[in-house]
Every structure is written in C-alpha cells, then in structure tokens.
C-alpha positions as CSV (number, residue, x, y, z in Angstrom):
1,A,167.1,-125.4,-108.2
2,F,170.1,-123.2,-108.9
3,T,171.0,-125.2,-112.0
4,D,167.4,-125.4,-113.4
5,E,166.6,-122.4,-115.6
6,S,162.9,-123.0,-115.3
7,V,162.9,-122.4,-111.5
8,H,162.4,-118.8,-110.4
9,M,160.8,-118.5,-107.0
10,P,162.9,-116.0,-105.0
11,E,160.2,-115.8,-102.3
12,K,160.9,-119.5,-101.6
13,G,164.7,-119.0,-101.9
14,L,164.9,-120.7,-105.3
15,A,166.5,-119.1,-108.3
16,Y,168.6,-120.1,-111.2
17,S,172.3,-119.1,-111.2
18,A,174.3,-119.4,-114.4
19,D,177.5,-119.2,-112.5
20,A,176.5,-122.0,-110.1
21,D,175.3,-124.1,-113.1
22,R,178.6,-123.8,-114.9
23,R,180.7,-124.4,-111.8
24,S,178.7,-127.4,-110.7
25,F,178.9,-129.0,-114.1
26,R,182.7,-128.4,-114.3
27,A,183.1,-129.9,-110.8
28,M,181.1,-133.0,-112.0
29,V,183.3,-133.3,-115.1
30,N,186.5,-133.0,-113.1
31,F,185.3,-135.6,-110.6
32,L,184.4,-138.1,-113.4
33,E,187.7,-137.5,-115.2
34,E,189.6,-138.3,-112.0
35,L,187.4,-141.3,-111.4
36,F,187.8,-142.8,-114.9
37,D,191.3,-141.6,-115.8
C-alpha cells in the first residue's frame, strides 16, 4: 500500500509514502535494466 496514493488507513498500518514509491520504482527499473542489458 505504500506505493498506492489512494490508500490511507494508518489505523491498519497502511499509508502512502512518496519516498518508498520513488525508491521501489527505481529499484524495479534498475533490475530490469540489468536483466535486459
């Protein structure tokens, strides 16, 4: 849920994190670049 802006339920431990969203996307791009390079 940390990468989904529509989720905001801190009482259930769910919240959006812009930093986590950017970092996870970058990690995915790096992985795919290594895989297909």
